[in-house]
C-alpha positions, 0 to 999 in steps of 0.5 A: 519859851518866847514867841513871835506872831507874824501876821499878814495885813491887808490895808484898803487900797494897798497890798498885802505886807508881812507885820512881825512882833518882837519876843514875846511872852506866850501869856500875852499871844491869845490876846494879841491874836485877837486884837489883830483879827478884830481890825478885819486887815488880818490875812494870816498868822503865824506863831514863831517859837525860839526853836524856830517852829512854826505854827499856824493860829488853829495848831498853835490853839490845840498845841497850846495845851500840851506846851502848858505842861513842858518845862519853859524859861528855863535857868541853869546855874552851875559851879565846881570846886575842887580840895587839892589835899583831898583830890576831891572836887565838889559841884552844884547845880540850881535850876529854875523852870516853870510849868504852867503858872508854876515856878520850880527849883531844882538843887543838886550837888556832887562829890566827885574823886575822879577830877584833877583841877578846879578847871576840870570841876567847873567843866563836871558841873556843866556836864553833870547839869545838862545831864540833869535837864535830861532828867526833867524831861527837858527837850527842845527847848532854849535854856539859858546857862549861867556860871562864873566860869567865864572860860567854860561859856566863852569856849562853848561859845566858841569866842574862846580857844581850849588848848587842854585835852582833858577840858576838851573832852569835857566840851565835846560830852557836853556839845554832844549832850546839848545836840541830843537833846535838842537843847538851845543854849545861851551862855550867860558869864556872871559874876560870882557874886551870883552864883551864890546857890552853886557856890555853896553846894559845890562846897557843901559836897566838898564837906560831904554834905550831899543835897537833891532837892525838888521845890515849888515856889 
C-alpha cells in the first residue's frame, strides 16, 4: 500500500500552511517524517493511506508492526478458456503480494463444467480470483487486477455496458464480493502476451492438470 504524508509547516513570519507528499512507499515514511521534524518548523503530521484512513504519527508508529504482517502490493492476474467440444471451462489465477520484506506468488486453476462460453469463463476466473483473495485474508486493501479480457474489466469499471443476463449475474457476484472484502480494485487491461501465466494455468485446467501452489520468491 502507498501513503501520503500531510504536515503543517510554520515558516518564520508566515501563517501555518498544509503541505502534502505524493503517494510514497511505506519504506520511506519514517525517514521523511524524521526529516520534516528536524526542520523544527513542522507543527503536525498526518499519514493518509490509499483506502482513505488517516493516522497521527504516534498512531502510525504503533500500527506499523501490524501493518507489516498484512499482505500488500497485491497484483491479480486472471484468465479463462473454454473447450466447445467438451463443454468445459478452464480458469487460471496468479496472485503476487508482499508481506513485510518477503514476496509471494500464488498460482491456482480450476476446471468448471457448468459454464457455457469463453466470456463466462473469464468472469468466473475473476470471481474465483476474488474468492482466493478472501482465502488469503486480503481485506481493505487496494488490489491491481490485470487480465486480457478487456470487456470484463471495462464493464466492472463502468466504461462499457453489459447486456447479457448471465454475464450481468457474474458482475453482480464479483462486485458483491469486492464490497464484502472492502477491496479497492484497480482494473488494468493488459495484452494477452502479458498474461501468459494465467493463460497457461487455464489451458492446464482444460487438460485436467490442476495446480494450487504458493511460494516465496
